[in-house]
N, CA, C and O atoms as a Tripos MOL2 file, in Angstrom:
@<TRIPOS>MOLECULE
protein
  220   219    55     0     0
PROTEIN
NO_CHARGES

@<TRIPOS>ATOM
      1 N           0.8420   -1.1820    0.0000 N.3       1 MET1
      2 CA          0.0000    0.0000    0.0000 C.3       1 MET1
      3 C           0.8800    1.2340    0.0000 C.2       1 MET1
      4 O           1.9190    1.2570    0.6600 O.2       1 MET1
      5 N           0.4830    2.2430   -0.7190 N.am      2 ALA2
      6 CA          1.2360    3.4910   -0.8210 C.3       2 ALA2
      7 C           1.0970    4.3040    0.4600 C.2       2 ALA2
      8 O           0.0600    4.2600    1.1230 O.2       2 ALA2
      9 N           2.1310    5.0330    0.7980 N.am      3 ASN3
     10 CA          2.0970    5.9600    1.9270 C.3       3 ASN3
     11 C           1.9920    7.3680    1.3760 C.2       3 ASN3
     12 O           2.8980    7.8370    0.6870 O.2       3 ASN3
     13 N           0.9020    8.0390    1.6700 N.am      4 LEU4
     14 CA          0.6850    9.4020    1.2090 C.3       4 LEU4
     15 C           0.6570   10.3340    2.4070 C.2       4 LEU4
     16 O           0.1520    9.9710    3.4700 O.2       4 LEU4
     17 N           1.1900   11.5130    2.2420 N.am      5 SER5
     18 CA          1.1010   12.5560    3.2580 C.3       5 SER5
     19 C           0.2520   13.6780    2.6890 C.2       5 SER5
     20 O           0.4830   14.1380    1.5710 O.2       5 SER5
     21 N          -0.7350   14.1160    3.4650 N.am      6 ILE6
     22 CA         -1.6050   15.1960    3.0070 C.3       6 ILE6
     23 C          -1.7330   16.2340    4.1090 C.2       6 ILE6
     24 O          -1.3710   15.9810    5.2580 O.2       6 ILE6
     25 N          -2.2420   17.3870    3.7580 N.am      7 GLY7
     26 CA         -2.5100   18.4410    4.7210 C.3       7 GLY7
     27 C          -3.8640   19.0610    4.4520 C.2       7 GLY7
     28 O          -4.3610   19.0240    3.3270 O.2       7 GLY7
     29 N          -4.4570   19.6290    5.4830 N.am      8 ILE8
     30 CA         -5.7280   20.3360    5.3480 C.3       8 ILE8
     31 C          -5.4100   21.8240    5.4880 C.2       8 ILE8
     32 O          -4.9050   22.2640    6.5210 O.2       8 ILE8
     33 N          -5.7070   22.5870    4.4470 N.am      9 VAL9
     34 CA         -5.3750   24.0090    4.4180 C.3       9 VAL9
     35 C          -6.6590   24.8000    4.2240 C.2       9 VAL9
     36 O          -7.5140   24.4130    3.4280 O.2       9 VAL9
     37 N          -6.7980   25.9000    4.9430 N.am     10 GLY10
     38 CA         -7.9740   26.7390    4.7660 C.3      10 GLY10
     39 C          -7.9340   27.9580    5.6610 C.2      10 GLY10
     40 O          -7.0120   28.1310    6.4580 O.2      10 GLY10
     41 N          -8.9230   28.7840    5.5260 N.am     11 LEU11
     42 CA         -9.0360   29.9950    6.3280 C.3      11 LEU11
     43 C          -9.3000   29.6460    7.7900 C.2      11 LEU11
     44 O          -9.7270   28.5310    8.0900 O.2      11 LEU11
     45 N          -9.0500   30.5910    8.7100 N.am     12 PRO12
     46 CA         -9.3350   30.3390   10.1190 C.3      12 PRO12
     47 C         -10.8250   30.1250   10.3680 C.2      12 PRO12
     48 O         -11.6740   30.7360    9.7200 O.2      12 PRO12
     49 N         -11.1200   29.2520   11.3130 N.am     13 ASN13
     50 CA        -12.4840   29.0590   11.8220 C.3      13 ASN13
     51 C         -13.4600   28.5640   10.7560 C.2      13 ASN13
     52 O         -14.6060   29.0100   10.7130 O.2      13 ASN13
     53 N         -13.0090   27.6360    9.8880 N.am     14 VAL14
     54 CA        -13.8880   27.0960    8.8580 C.3      14 VAL14
     55 C         -14.1490   25.6010    9.0150 C.2      14 VAL14
     56 O         -14.8940   25.0270    8.2210 O.2      14 VAL14
     57 N         -13.5500   24.9510   10.0260 N.am     15 GLY15
     58 CA        -13.8460   23.5480   10.2750 C.3      15 GLY15
     59 C         -12.7460   22.5670    9.9290 C.2      15 GLY15
     60 O         -13.0160   21.3720    9.8070 O.2      15 GLY15
     61 N         -11.5160   23.0260    9.7670 N.am     16 LYS16
     62 CA        -10.4150   22.1080    9.4360 C.3      16 LYS16
     63 C         -10.1960   21.0830   10.5450 C.2      16 LYS16
     64 O         -10.0210   19.8980   10.2640 O.2      16 LYS16
     65 N         -10.2050   21.5260   11.7980 N.am     17 SER17
     66 CA        -10.0030   20.5980   12.9180 C.3      17 SER17
     67 C         -11.1800   19.6440   13.0580 C.2      17 SER17
     68 O         -10.9900   18.4810   13.4130 O.2      17 SER17
     69 N         -12.3780   20.1110   12.7900 N.am     18 THR18
     70 CA        -13.5520   19.2440   12.8320 C.3      18 THR18
     71 C         -13.4650   18.1690   11.7610 C.2      18 THR18
     72 O         -13.7740   17.0070   12.0240 O.2      18 THR18
     73 N         -13.0510   18.5410   10.5600 N.am     19 LEU19
     74 CA        -12.8530   17.5700    9.4880 C.3      19 LEU19
     75 C         -11.7590   16.5790    9.8700 C.2      19 LEU19
     76 O         -11.9200   15.3740    9.6770 O.2      19 LEU19
     77 N         -10.6460   17.0780   10.4120 N.am     20 PHE20
     78 CA         -9.5460   16.2260   10.8570 C.3      20 PHE20
     79 C         -10.0440   15.2140   11.8850 C.2      20 PHE20
     80 O          -9.7220   14.0300   11.7910 O.2      20 PHE20
     81 N         -10.8230   15.6650   12.8610 N.am     21 ASN21
     82 CA        -11.3580   14.7640   13.8860 C.3      21 ASN21
     83 C         -12.3190   13.7400   13.2940 C.2      21 ASN21
     84 O         -12.3310   12.5860   13.7210 O.2      21 ASN21
     85 N         -13.1170   14.1460   12.3230 N.am     22 ALA22
     86 CA        -14.0580   13.2170   11.6960 C.3      22 ALA22
     87 C         -13.3280   12.1200   10.9290 C.2      22 ALA22
     88 O         -13.7720   10.9720   10.9130 O.2      22 ALA22
     89 N         -12.2150   12.4680   10.2970 N.am     23 ILE23
     90 CA        -11.4660   11.4940    9.5030 C.3      23 ILE23
     91 C         -10.6200   10.5850   10.3840 C.2      23 ILE23
     92 O         -10.5880    9.3730   10.1730 O.2      23 ILE23
     93 N          -9.9290   11.1660   11.3780 N.am     24 THR24
     94 CA         -8.9430   10.4080   12.1570 C.3      24 THR24
     95 C          -9.4420    9.9330   13.5120 C.2      24 THR24
     96 O          -8.8230    9.0580   14.1170 O.2      24 THR24
     97 N         -10.5380   10.4820   14.0000 N.am     25 LYS25
     98 CA        -11.0260   10.1930   15.3530 C.3      25 LYS25
     99 C          -9.9560   10.4940   16.4000 C.2      25 LYS25
    100 O          -9.8350    9.7850   17.3990 O.2      25 LYS25
    101 N          -9.1720   11.5650   16.1570 N.am     26 ALA26
    102 CA         -8.0370   11.8950   17.0170 C.3      26 ALA26
    103 C          -8.4220   12.7330   18.2350 C.2      26 ALA26
    104 O          -7.7250   12.6850   19.2480 O.2      26 ALA26
    105 N          -9.4870   13.4820   18.1670 N.am     27 GLY27
    106 CA         -9.8830   14.3030   19.3070 C.3      27 GLY27
    107 C          -9.0850   15.5910   19.4440 C.2      27 GLY27
    108 O          -8.8550   16.0580   20.5590 O.2      27 GLY27
    109 N          -8.6600   16.1680   18.3270 N.am     28 ALA28
    110 CA         -7.9270   17.4350   18.3630 C.3      28 ALA28
    111 C          -8.8620   18.5590   18.7950 C.2      28 ALA28
    112 O         -10.0720   18.4900   18.5780 O.2      28 ALA28
    113 N          -8.2910   19.5910   19.4060 N.am     29 LEU29
    114 CA         -9.0800   20.7370   19.8410 C.3      29 LEU29
    115 C          -9.7950   21.3640   18.6460 C.2      29 LEU29
    116 O          -9.1690   21.6860   17.6360 O.2      29 LEU29
    117 N         -11.1030   21.5320   18.7720 N.am     30 ALA30
    118 CA        -11.9030   22.2030   17.7480 C.3      30 ALA30
    119 C         -12.8130   23.1810   18.4840 C.2      30 ALA30
    120 O         -13.8470   22.7880   19.0230 O.2      30 ALA30
    121 N         -12.4260   24.4500   18.5040 N.am     31 ALA31
    122 CA        -13.1650   25.4590   19.2530 C.3      31 ALA31
    123 C         -13.7350   26.5050   18.2980 C.2      31 ALA31
    124 O         -13.2950   26.6320   17.1550 O.2      31 ALA31
    125 N         -14.7160   27.2430   18.7900 N.am     32 ASN32
    126 CA        -15.4240   28.2150   17.9610 C.3      32 ASN32
    127 C         -14.7990   29.6070   18.0540 C.2      32 ASN32
    128 O         -15.4950   30.5930   18.3000 O.2      32 ASN32
    129 N         -13.4860   29.6780   17.8570 N.am     33 TYR33
    130 CA        -12.8140   30.9630   17.7600 C.3      33 TYR33
    131 C         -11.5880   30.8060   16.8670 C.2      33 TYR33
    132 O         -11.0000   29.7270   16.8160 O.2      33 TYR33
    133 N         -11.1950   31.8660   16.1620 N.am     34 PRO34
    134 CA        -10.0620   31.7610   15.2310 C.3      34 PRO34
    135 C          -8.7640   31.3770   15.9360 C.2      34 PRO34
    136 O          -8.5220   31.7720   17.0770 O.2      34 PRO34
    137 N          -7.9500   30.6180   15.2540 N.am     35 PHE35
    138 CA         -6.6280   30.2000   15.7170 C.3      35 PHE35
    139 C          -6.6810   29.3820   17.0060 C.2      35 PHE35
    140 O          -5.7790   29.4790   17.8380 O.2      35 PHE35
    141 N          -7.7350   28.5750   17.1770 N.am     36 ALA36
    142 CA         -7.8310   27.7030   18.3500 C.3      36 ALA36
    143 C          -6.7370   26.6420   18.3160 C.2      36 ALA36
    144 O          -6.2210   26.2520   19.3630 O.2      36 ALA36
    145 N          -6.3830   26.1770   17.1340 N.am     37 THR37
    146 CA         -5.3290   25.1680   17.0070 C.3      37 THR37
    147 C          -4.1640   25.7690   16.2420 C.2      37 THR37
    148 O          -4.1990   25.8760   15.0160 O.2      37 THR37
    149 N          -3.1440   26.1540   16.9690 N.am     38 ILE38
    150 CA         -1.9560   26.7330   16.3450 C.3      38 ILE38
    151 C          -0.9230   25.6420   16.0840 C.2      38 ILE38
    152 O          -0.2280   25.6750   15.0680 O.2      38 ILE38
    153 N          -0.8180   24.6800   16.9930 N.am     39 ASP39
    154 CA          0.1130   23.5660   16.8030 C.3      39 ASP39
    155 C          -0.4920   22.5500   15.8480 C.2      39 ASP39
    156 O          -1.7080   22.3670   15.8080 O.2      39 ASP39
    157 N           0.3660   21.8950   15.0820 N.am     40 LYS40
    158 CA         -0.1270   20.9280   14.1030 C.3      40 LYS40
    159 C          -0.6530   19.6710   14.7890 C.2      40 LYS40
    160 O          -0.2130   19.3100   15.8800 O.2      40 LYS40
    161 N          -1.5870   19.0240   14.1380 N.am     41 ASN41
    162 CA         -2.1280   17.7420   14.5730 C.3      41 ASN41
    163 C          -1.7180   16.6920   13.5530 C.2      41 ASN41
    164 O          -1.7080   16.9550   12.3510 O.2      41 ASN41
    165 N          -1.3810   15.5080   14.0330 N.am     42 VAL42
    166 CA         -0.9440   14.4290   13.1560 C.3      42 VAL42
    167 C          -1.8250   13.2180   13.4120 C.2      42 VAL42
    168 O          -2.0620   12.8460   14.5610 O.2      42 VAL42
    169 N          -2.3050   12.6080   12.3450 N.am     43 GLY43
    170 CA         -3.1180   11.4050   12.4560 C.3      43 GLY43
    171 C          -2.7860   10.4380   11.3400 C.2      43 GLY43
    172 O          -2.2440   10.8250   10.3050 O.2      43 GLY43
    173 N          -3.1150    9.1770   11.5610 N.am     44 VAL44
    174 CA         -2.8860    8.1310   10.5630 C.3      44 VAL44
    175 C          -4.2190    7.4680   10.2720 C.2      44 VAL44
    176 O          -4.9460    7.0840   11.1880 O.2      44 VAL44
    177 N          -4.5370    7.3360    8.9930 N.am     45 VAL45
    178 CA         -5.7940    6.7320    8.5630 C.3      45 VAL45
    179 C          -5.4960    5.7110    7.4770 C.2      45 VAL45
    180 O          -4.7280    5.9900    6.5560 O.2      45 VAL45
    181 N          -6.0920    4.5430    7.5750 N.am     46 THR46
    182 CA         -5.9900    3.5310    6.5280 C.3      46 THR46
    183 C          -7.1580    3.7050    5.5680 C.2      46 THR46
    184 O          -8.3160    3.7400    5.9840 O.2      46 THR46
    185 N          -6.8460    3.8140    4.2870 N.am     47 VAL47
    186 CA         -7.8710    3.9670    3.2560 C.3      47 VAL47
    187 C          -7.7750    2.7540    2.3380 C.2      47 VAL47
    188 O          -6.8950    2.7070    1.4790 O.2      47 VAL47
    189 N          -8.6540    1.7790    2.5010 N.am     48 PRO48
    190 CA         -8.5850    0.5580    1.6940 C.3      48 PRO48
    191 C          -9.1840    0.7600    0.2980 C.2      48 PRO48
    192 O         -10.3140    0.3480    0.0350 O.2      48 PRO48
    193 N          -8.4290    1.3840   -0.5770 N.am     49 ASP49
    194 CA         -8.8940    1.6540   -1.9340 C.3      49 ASP49
    195 C          -7.7320    1.4290   -2.8890 C.2      49 ASP49
    196 O          -6.7350    2.1480   -2.8350 O.2      49 ASP49
    197 N          -7.8520    0.4440   -3.7530 N.am     50 GLU50
    198 CA         -6.7510    0.1020   -4.6560 C.3      50 GLU50
    199 C          -6.4210    1.2220   -5.6360 C.2      50 GLU50
    200 O          -5.3370    1.2210   -6.2190 O.2      50 GLU50
    201 N          -7.3280    2.1780   -5.8310 N.am     51 ARG51
    202 CA         -7.0470    3.3000   -6.7290 C.3      51 ARG51
    203 C          -5.9290    4.1900   -6.1950 C.2      51 ARG51
    204 O          -5.2890    4.9000   -6.9700 O.2      51 ARG51
    205 N          -5.6830    4.1650   -4.8970 N.am     52 LEU52
    206 CA         -4.6060    4.9660   -4.3310 C.3      52 LEU52
    207 C          -3.2450    4.4910   -4.7990 C.2      52 LEU52
    208 O          -2.2990    5.2780   -4.8190 O.2      52 LEU52
    209 N          -3.1170    3.2340   -5.1740 N.am     53 GLU53
    210 CA         -1.8500    2.7090   -5.6680 C.3      53 GLU53
    211 C          -1.4190    3.4210   -6.9500 C.2      53 GLU53
    212 O          -0.2230    3.5400   -7.2160 O.2      53 GLU53
    213 N          -2.3780    3.8950   -7.7430 N.am     54 LYS54
    214 CA         -2.0650    4.5690   -9.0020 C.3      54 LYS54
    215 C          -1.6050    5.9980   -8.7950 C.2      54 LYS54
    216 O          -1.0090    6.5880   -9.6960 O.2      54 LYS54
    217 N          -1.8670    6.5650   -7.6300 N.am     55 LEU55
    218 CA         -1.4240    7.9350   -7.3530 C.3      55 LEU55
    219 C           0.0600    7.9260   -7.1210 C.2      55 LEU55
    220 O           0.6520    8.9760   -6.8690 O.2      55 LEU55
@<TRIPOS>BOND
     1     1     2 1
     2     2     3 1
     3     3     4 2
     4     3     5 am
     5     5     6 1
     6     6     7 1
     7     7     8 2
     8     7     9 am
     9     9    10 1
    10    10    11 1
    11    11    12 2
    12    11    13 am
    13    13    14 1
    14    14    15 1
    15    15    16 2
    16    15    17 am
    17    17    18 1
    18    18    19 1
    19    19    20 2
    20    19    21 am
    21    21    22 1
    22    22    23 1
    23    23    24 2
    24    23    25 am
    25    25    26 1
    26    26    27 1
    27    27    28 2
    28    27    29 am
    29    29    30 1
    30    30    31 1
    31    31    32 2
    32    31    33 am
    33    33    34 1
    34    34    35 1
    35    35    36 2
    36    35    37 am
    37    37    38 1
    38    38    39 1
    39    39    40 2
    40    39    41 am
    41    41    42 1
    42    42    43 1
    43    43    44 2
    44    43    45 am
    45    45    46 1
    46    46    47 1
    47    47    48 2
    48    47    49 am
    49    49    50 1
    50    50    51 1
    51    51    52 2
    52    51    53 am
    53    53    54 1
    54    54    55 1
    55    55    56 2
    56    55    57 am
    57    57    58 1
    58    58    59 1
    59    59    60 2
    60    59    61 am
    61    61    62 1
    62    62    63 1
    63    63    64 2
    64    63    65 am
    65    65    66 1
    66    66    67 1
    67    67    68 2
    68    67    69 am
    69    69    70 1
    70    70    71 1
    71    71    72 2
    72    71    73 am
    73    73    74 1
    74    74    75 1
    75    75    76 2
    76    75    77 am
    77    77    78 1
    78    78    79 1
    79    79    80 2
    80    79    81 am
    81    81    82 1
    82    82    83 1
    83    83    84 2
    84    83    85 am
    85    85    86 1
    86    86    87 1
    87    87    88 2
    88    87    89 am
    89    89    90 1
    90    90    91 1
    91    91    92 2
    92    91    93 am
    93    93    94 1
    94    94    95 1
    95    95    96 2
    96    95    97 am
    97    97    98 1
    98    98    99 1
    99    99   100 2
   100    99   101 am
   101   101   102 1
   102   102   103 1
   103   103   104 2
   104   103   105 am
   105   105   106 1
   106   106   107 1
   107   107   108 2
   108   107   109 am
   109   109   110 1
   110   110   111 1
   111   111   112 2
   112   111   113 am
   113   113   114 1
   114   114   115 1
   115   115   116 2
   116   115   117 am
   117   117   118 1
   118   118   119 1
   119   119   120 2
   120   119   121 am
   121   121   122 1
   122   122   123 1
   123   123   124 2
   124   123   125 am
   125   125   126 1
   126   126   127 1
   127   127   128 2
   128   127   129 am
   129   129   130 1
   130   130   131 1
   131   131   132 2
   132   131   133 am
   133   133   134 1
   134   134   135 1
   135   135   136 2
   136   135   137 am
   137   137   138 1
   138   138   139 1
   139   139   140 2
   140   139   141 am
   141   141   142 1
   142   142   143 1
   143   143   144 2
   144   143   145 am
   145   145   146 1
   146   146   147 1
   147   147   148 2
   148   147   149 am
   149   149   150 1
   150   150   151 1
   151   151   152 2
   152   151   153 am
   153   153   154 1
   154   154   155 1
   155   155   156 2
   156   155   157 am
   157   157   158 1
   158   158   159 1
   159   159   160 2
   160   159   161 am
   161   161   162 1
   162   162   163 1
   163   163   164 2
   164   163   165 am
   165   165   166 1
   166   166   167 1
   167   167   168 2
   168   167   169 am
   169   169   170 1
   170   170   171 1
   171   171   172 2
   172   171   173 am
   173   173   174 1
   174   174   175 1
   175   175   176 2
   176   175   177 am
   177   177   178 1
   178   178   179 1
   179   179   180 2
   180   179   181 am
   181   181   182 1
   182   182   183 1
   183   183   184 2
   184   183   185 am
   185   185   186 1
   186   186   187 1
   187   187   188 2
   188   187   189 am
   189   189   190 1
   190   190   191 1
   191   191   192 2
   192   191   193 am
   193   193   194 1
   194   194   195 1
   195   195   196 2
   196   195   197 am
   197   197   198 1
   198   198   199 1
   199   199   200 2
   200   199   201 am
   201   201   202 1
   202   202   203 1
   203   203   204 2
   204   203   205 am
   205   205   206 1
   206   206   207 1
   207   207   208 2
   208   207   209 am
   209   209   210 1
   210   210   211 1
   211   211   212 2
   212   211   213 am
   213   213   214 1
   214   214   215 1
   215   215   216 2
   216   215   217 am
   217   217   218 1
   218   218   219 1
   219   219   220 2
@<TRIPOS>SUBSTRUCTURE
     1 MET1         2 RESIDUE 1 A MET
     2 ALA2         6 RESIDUE 1 A ALA
     3 ASN3        10 RESIDUE 1 A ASN
     4 LEU4        14 RESIDUE 1 A LEU
     5 SER5        18 RESIDUE 1 A SER
     6 ILE6        22 RESIDUE 1 A ILE
     7 GLY7        26 RESIDUE 1 A GLY
     8 ILE8        30 RESIDUE 1 A ILE
     9 VAL9        34 RESIDUE 1 A VAL
    10 GLY10       38 RESIDUE 1 A GLY
    11 LEU11       42 RESIDUE 1 A LEU
    12 PRO12       46 RESIDUE 1 A PRO
    13 ASN13       50 RESIDUE 1 A ASN
    14 VAL14       54 RESIDUE 1 A VAL
    15 GLY15       58 RESIDUE 1 A GLY
    16 LYS16       62 RESIDUE 1 A LYS
    17 SER17       66 RESIDUE 1 A SER
    18 THR18       70 RESIDUE 1 A THR
    19 LEU19       74 RESIDUE 1 A LEU
    20 PHE20       78 RESIDUE 1 A PHE
    21 ASN21       82 RESIDUE 1 A ASN
    22 ALA22       86 RESIDUE 1 A ALA
    23 ILE23       90 RESIDUE 1 A ILE
    24 THR24       94 RESIDUE 1 A THR
    25 LYS25       98 RESIDUE 1 A LYS
    26 ALA26      102 RESIDUE 1 A ALA
    27 GLY27      106 RESIDUE 1 A GLY
    28 ALA28      110 RESIDUE 1 A ALA
    29 LEU29      114 RESIDUE 1 A LEU
    30 ALA30      118 RESIDUE 1 A ALA
    31 ALA31      122 RESIDUE 1 A ALA
    32 ASN32      126 RESIDUE 1 A ASN
    33 TYR33      130 RESIDUE 1 A TYR
    34 PRO34      134 RESIDUE 1 A PRO
    35 PHE35      138 RESIDUE 1 A PHE
    36 ALA36      142 RESIDUE 1 A ALA
    37 THR37      146 RESIDUE 1 A THR
    38 ILE38      150 RESIDUE 1 A ILE
    39 ASP39      154 RESIDUE 1 A ASP
    40 LYS40      158 RESIDUE 1 A LYS
    41 ASN41      162 RESIDUE 1 A ASN
    42 VAL42      166 RESIDUE 1 A VAL
    43 GLY43      170 RESIDUE 1 A GLY
    44 VAL44      174 RESIDUE 1 A VAL
    45 VAL45      178 RESIDUE 1 A VAL
    46 THR46      182 RESIDUE 1 A THR
    47 VAL47      186 RESIDUE 1 A VAL
    48 PRO48      190 RESIDUE 1 A PRO
    49 ASP49      194 RESIDUE 1 A ASP
    50 GLU50      198 RESIDUE 1 A GLU
    51 ARG51      202 RESIDUE 1 A ARG
    52 LEU52      206 RESIDUE 1 A LEU
    53 GLU53      210 RESIDUE 1 A GLU
    54 LYS54      214 RESIDUE 1 A LYS
    55 LEU55      218 RESIDUE 1 A LEU
């Protein structure tokens, strides 16, 4: 299986941490004010899809 590294980029207070938590179940801080998460969050997710091998 391929190892891919991705990042979530966007404007402040638009739900990046919420999306990260939904994908990874990591429990990162997701608060309703800008710049709530300044430090990076790291998670690992297995995606069982053979199409990823072609990337």
